[in-house]
C-alpha positions in Angstrom: 0.0 0.0 0.0 1.4 3.4 -1.0 -0.5 5.6 1.3 2.5 7.6 2.2 2.9 8.8 -1.4 1.1 11.9 -0.2 4.2 12.9 1.8 6.0 13.9 -1.4 3.4 16.6 -1.9 3.3 17.9 1.6 5.8 20.6 0.7 3.4 22.1 -1.8 0.4 21.9 0.6 2.5 23.4 3.4 3.3 26.4 1.2 -0.4 26.8 0.7 -1.1 26.4 4.4 1.6 29.0 5.1 -0.1 31.4 2.7 -3.3 31.0 4.7 -1.4 31.7 8.0 0.2 34.7 6.4 -3.2 36.0 5.3 -4.4 35.7 8.8 -1.4 37.6 10.1 -2.0 40.3 7.6 -5.6 40.6 8.9 -4.3 41.1 12.4 -1.7 43.6 11.3 -4.3 45.5 9.3 -6.4 45.7 12.5 -9.1 43.2 11.6 -10.9 42.2 14.8 -12.4 39.0 13.5 -10.0 36.7 11.5 -12.2 33.8 10.5 -15.9 33.1 9.6 -18.1 32.1 12.5 -18.1 28.3 12.1 -21.4 26.6 12.9 -20.5 23.3 14.6 -21.8 20.4 16.6 -25.5 20.4 15.4 -28.0 19.0 17.9 -31.8 18.8 18.0 -31.8 21.9 20.3 -29.0 24.0 18.9 -25.4 24.4 17.7 -22.1 25.9 18.8 -20.6 28.8 17.0 -16.8 29.2 17.0 -14.7 32.0 15.5 -11.2 33.6 15.8 -10.3 37.1 16.9 -7.0 39.1 16.8 -7.2 40.5 20.3 -9.1 40.3 23.6 -12.8 40.5 22.7 -16.3 39.7 23.9 -18.8 37.9 21.7 -22.4 36.9 21.4 -24.6 35.1 18.9 -27.9 36.4 17.7 -30.4 34.0 16.1 -33.7 34.1 14.3 -36.0 31.2 13.4 -38.0 30.7 10.2 -41.1 30.8 12.5 -40.3 34.4 13.5 -38.7 33.6 16.9 -35.5 35.5 17.8 -33.0 35.5 20.6 -29.4 36.1 21.8 -26.9 33.8 23.4 -24.5 35.9 25.4 -23.3 33.9 28.5 -21.1 30.9 29.1 -21.7 28.1 31.6 -19.8 30.0 34.3 -21.8 33.3 34.1 -19.3 35.2 32.0 -19.9 36.9 28.7 -18.0 34.7 26.1 -14.6 36.2 25.7 -11.0 35.4 24.7 -8.0 36.8 23.0 -7.9 34.2 20.2 -11.1 32.1 20.1 -14.7 32.9 20.9 -17.2 30.1 21.4 -21.0 30.4 22.0 -23.3 27.5 22.6 -26.8 28.0 21.4 -29.5 26.0 23.2 -33.3 25.8 23.5 -34.1 25.7 19.8 -36.7 23.4 18.2 -35.7 20.2 16.5 -35.8 20.0 12.7 -36.3 23.8 12.3 -34.6 26.4 10.2 -32.6 29.2 11.8 -30.1 31.9 11.0 -27.2 33.0 13.3 -24.7 35.8 13.3 -21.7 36.5 15.6 -21.3 39.9 17.2 -17.8 40.8 18.4 -16.6 43.7 20.5 -13.0 44.5 21.3 -12.4 44.6 25.0 -10.9 48.1 24.7 -14.1 49.3 23.1 -12.4 50.5 20.0 -13.7 48.0 17.5 -16.9 46.1 16.8 -17.8 43.5 14.1 -21.2 42.1 13.0 -20.9 38.9 11.0 -23.2 37.8 8.2 -26.3 35.8 8.9 -25.8 32.0 8.3 -28.5 29.5 7.8 -28.7 26.0 9.3 -31.3 23.5 10.5 -31.3 21.8 13.8 -31.1 18.0 13.7 -34.5 16.2 13.7 -34.3 12.8 15.4 -38.0 12.1 14.4 -37.6 13.2 10.8 -38.5 10.9 7.9 -35.4 11.7 5.9 -31.9 13.2 6.2 -29.0 14.1 3.9 -25.4 14.7 4.9 -21.9 15.0 3.4 -18.5 13.6 4.4 -14.9 14.7 3.9 -11.7 13.1 5.1 -7.9 13.4 4.9 -7.6 16.9 3.6 -4.2 17.4 5.2 -4.1 21.2 4.7 -4.2 20.7 0.9 -5.8 24.0 -0.1 -6.5 23.0 -3.7 -8.4 20.0 -2.6 -10.3 21.9 0.1 -11.4 24.6 -2.3 -12.7 22.0 -4.8 -14.4 20.0 -2.0 -16.1 23.2 -0.8 -17.2 24.1 -4.3 -18.6 20.6 -5.1 -20.2 19.6 -1.8 -23.9 20.5 -1.4 -25.6 21.7 1.7 -26.9 19.1 4.2 -28.0 18.4 7.7 -24.4 18.1 8.6 -20.8 18.0 7.1 -18.8 15.3 8.9 -15.0 16.0 8.5 -13.8 12.5 9.1 -10.3 13.2 10.4 -6.8 14.3 9.4 -7.5 18.0 8.8 -3.8 18.6 9.1 -0.4 17.0 8.6 0.6 17.7 12.3 0.5 20.5 14.8 4.2 21.4 15.1 3.3 25.1 14.7 0.7 26.7 16.9 -0.4 29.3 14.3 -1.6 26.5 12.0 -4.6 25.7 14.2 -6.9 28.6 13.5 -6.6 28.8 9.7 -6.7 25.0 9.3 -9.7 24.3 11.5 -11.8 27.5 11.2 -11.0 28.9 7.8 -9.4 26.1 5.7 -8.2 27.4 2.3 -10.0 30.6 3.1 -13.4 28.8 2.9 -16.4 29.1 5.1 -16.9 25.4 5.2 -19.9 25.4 7.5 -22.1 27.6 5.3 -25.3 25.6 4.7 -23.9 22.5 6.5 -23.1 22.5 10.2 -19.8 20.9 10.8 -18.9 17.9 12.9 -15.3 16.7 13.4 -14.0 13.2 14.0 -10.4 13.1 15.2 -7.8 11.5 12.9 -4.4 10.3 13.9 -2.7 13.3 12.3 -5.0 15.6 14.3 -3.4 14.4 17.5 0.2 14.8 16.3 2.6 17.6 17.2 3.2 19.5 20.4 0.2 21.8 19.9 -2.3 19.1 19.2 -3.7 19.4 22.7 -5.2 22.7 21.7 -7.5 21.3 19.1 -10.4 20.9 21.5 -10.3 24.7 22.1 -11.1 25.2 18.4 -13.5 22.4 17.8 -16.9 21.9 19.4 -18.6 18.5 19.7 -22.2 17.9 20.8 -21.3 16.7 24.3 -17.8 18.1 24.7 -16.0 14.8 24.1 -14.2 13.5 20.9 -16.8 10.7 20.7 -20.5 11.3 20.4 -23.8 9.9 19.0 -26.8 11.5 17.5 -29.9 10.7 15.4 -30.7 12.6 12.2 -33.9 11.5 10.7 -33.9 7.7 10.3 -30.1 7.4 10.6 -28.5 6.8 14.0 -24.8 7.8 14.1 -22.0 6.9 16.4 -18.7 8.9 16.0 -15.6 7.3 17.5 -12.0 8.3 18.1 -9.6 5.6 16.9 -6.5 7.3 18.2 -3.1 6.8 16.6 -1.9 4.3 14.1 0.9 3.0 16.4 0.9 2.0 20.0 0.8 4.7 22.7 4.3 4.0 23.8 5.8 4.6 20.3 8.8 7.0 20.8 7.5 9.4 18.1 4.6 10.4 20.4 6.9 11.5 23.2 4.6 10.3 25.9 1.8 12.7 24.8 -1.0 10.2 24.0 -3.1 7.8 26.0 -5.6 6.2 23.6 -5.8 2.7 25.1 -7.9 4.0 28.0 -10.0 6.2 25.6 -10.9 3.1 23.5 -12.1 1.2 26.6 -14.1 4.2 27.7 -15.8 4.4 24.3 -16.6 0.7 24.4 -18.4 1.1 27.8 -20.1 4.3 26.6 -21.4 2.6 23.4 -23.1 -0.1 25.4 -25.2 2.6 27.1 -25.9 4.4 23.8 -27.2 1.5 21.8 -29.7 0.7 24.5 -31.4 4.1 24.0 -34.7 3.7 22.1 -33.7 6.1 19.3 -30.6 4.1 18.7 -31.9 0.6 19.5 -34.8 1.0 17.0 -33.1 3.1 14.3 -33.8 2.0 10.7 -30.2 2.8 9.7 -27.0 2.5 11.8 -23.8 4.1 10.9 -20.4 4.5 12.6 -17.8 7.1 11.7 -14.2 6.7 12.8 -11.0 7.9 11.0 -8.9 4.7 11.0 -10.8 1.8 9.4 -11.8 -1.1 11.5 -11.3 -3.5 8.6 -8.9 -3.4 5.6 -8.3 -5.2 2.4 -5.0 -6.7 3.5 -4.8 -7.3 7.2 -1.3 -8.3 8.3 -0.9 -10.2 11.6 -0.3 -8.1 14.7 3.0 -9.8 15.4 4.4 -8.6 12.0 3.8 -4.9 12.7 7.4 -3.6 12.8 6.6 0.0 14.1 10.3 0.7 14.5 10.9 0.6 10.8 8.3 3.0 9.7 5.3 0.7 9.7 1.9 1.8 10.9 -1.7 0.4 11.2 -3.7 0.6 8.0 -6.7 -0.4 10.2 -7.1 -0.1 13.9 -7.0 -3.6 15.3 -6.9 -2.2 18.9 -10.2 -0.3 18.3 -11.8 -3.2 16.6 -10.9 -5.6 19.4 -12.4 -3.1 21.9 -15.6 -2.3 19.9 -16.4 -5.3 17.8 -18.9 -7.0 20.1 -20.9 -3.8 20.6 -20.9 -3.0 16.9 -22.3 -6.5 16.2 -24.9 -6.2 19.0 -26.1 -2.9 17.6 -26.4 -4.4 14.1 -24.1 -1.7 12.7 -24.6 -1.6 8.9 -21.5 0.3 7.9 -18.3 1.9 9.3 -17.2 4.9 7.3 -13.5 5.9 7.5 -10.5 7.5 5.8 -6.8 7.2 6.7 -5.5 4.9 4.0 -5.7 7.5 1.1 -7.2 4.7 -1.0 -10.9 4.5 -1.6 -12.3 1.0 -0.6 -15.5 -0.8 -0.2 -15.4 -4.0 2.0 -18.8 -5.8 2.2 -20.0 -7.4 5.4 -19.2 -11.0 6.1 -20.2 -13.6 8.7 -17.2 -12.7 10.9 -17.6 -9.0 10.4 -21.3 -8.2 9.8 -20.6 -4.5 9.4 -19.4 -3.2 6.0 -16.4 -0.8 5.7 -16.4 2.2 3.4 -13.1 4.2 3.1 -12.6 7.6 1.4 -9.6 8.8 -0.5 -6.7 11.1 0.2 -5.5 14.8 0.2 -4.3 15.3 -3.4 -7.0 16.3 -5.9 -6.4 13.0 -7.9 -7.0 10.9 -4.7 -9.6 13.0 -2.9 -13.2 11.9 -2.6 -16.4 13.1 -0.9 -19.4 11.2 0.1 -23.1 12.1 0.1 -25.6 10.2 2.2 -29.3 10.3 1.7 -31.8 8.3 3.8 -35.5 8.0 3.6 -38.2 5.4 4.2 -36.9 2.8 1.7 -33.1 3.1 1.7 -29.9 4.8 2.9 -27.8 5.5 -0.2 -24.1 6.5 0.1 -22.4 7.8 -3.1 -18.6 8.4 -3.1 -17.4 10.8 -5.8 -14.0 11.9 -7.0 -13.3 15.6 -7.7 -13.8 15.1 -11.4 -17.3 13.8 -10.8 -16.6 10.1 -11.3 -18.5 7.9 -8.9 -16.1 5.7 -7.0 -18.8 3.8 -5.0 -22.6 3.7 -4.8 -23.9 1.6 -1.9 -27.5 1.1 -0.7 -28.8 -0.2 2.6 -32.3 -1.2 3.4 -33.9 -0.3 6.7 -33.5 -2.7 9.5 -36.6 -4.4 10.7 
C-alpha cells in the first residue's frame, strides 16, 4: 500500500497552508478584529455551537432568528461570563426546536471598546431525530491541501451536517496552523449551509500543539466521541487514536488512547440501549482509521520501529467489535489509507467498511448520504465527478 505517497506533496500543501497563515497575520496587522468566519459546529436537536477567531481580547455573542419568526441572543457561558477570549470565541446556542430552520450571526466587540464587528447571517437546520429523511456529506484526509479543500467546498452541497472524518492537518508542530486549518481552511467558510462535525484522525493528534484542538472544535457533548440521530439514521462517532501503540517514541509520551478506547466501548453499550438508537432504521459508525482493511497483516508482524503503521485499527476493533455487532451496525465509514475502498459485510464482520480517499486532488473523494423510508444511499465521488462507489442499505426491521 502506497498511502505515504502523499508525503512527497506535503511541501506544496505546506506552502499553501503557510499562505493561509500569512493572510491571517495580515488581517491582524491591518487591525481586523475577526479573523475567520463564524463556524457553525456540533449540530444538535436543540442548537449548535458557534466558534470564531479574533485578533485580540474581545467579547462575543450570537444572535439568532428562526423561520417561525422567533428570535434570541446567546451571550453567556456556563460560568456566568460573557463569552470572551484573545484568540477564540465560542458560544453554545440552546433551546431551539428540532428540525427547524434558523439563522445565526456573531457579534464581536474588542475589550478596549475601539472596534466592533457584525458577522453575516448564516442558515442552518437543527437535527431532527424524528424526521422521515436526512441528507449529509463527508470529507476526510484533507491534510491542509488547499487546492483539494477549495474544490471540495465548491462541489459539496448543503446538508443536515458535514462530517469531517479526520486528518484535517499533517501535524500541529506550529501553533499558528490551528486557526486557519480548522476555522478557515483554504480561506473557505466550510460550515455555510452544512453545520460541521469533526471526527479526530491520527494526524489531528500529532505535534506539540495538538492538545489545543479541543479549544477550536466543538462537539455535541464536549468529548471526541459522540452519538446522534438525524432522521432515520443513528450515528456513532468514535476516536480511533493513533496508528501505532501509545508508547511509540514518536509520540513523546503525549498520548493515552488505550484508555480512551475502553471508555468508548463502555459508553457505546449505554448508547445502543437508548430507544432512538436501538430502533433506528439505519445504523452508521464514523471513525477515522478503518476497523477493517483489504489486507490485514498479523499483529506480530507490525514492525513499528521501521516506519510501519496500522492501516486499520485492530486495537479499536478488538475493543468495539462486540458492541458493533450487537447494535447491528450496517457500515463503518473511515479514511486514513488514502485509498478508496468498499469492503462488504461477512459472517465474521457483519458490518461493512467504506473508506474515502486522500488529500491530493487526484485521490480526494467526498461522500453524500441520503436516507428515507426505503433506503440509505451512500455515493462516493471523486473531484472530477466520477462515482467511485454507490452503496444502498435497506432499513433494519
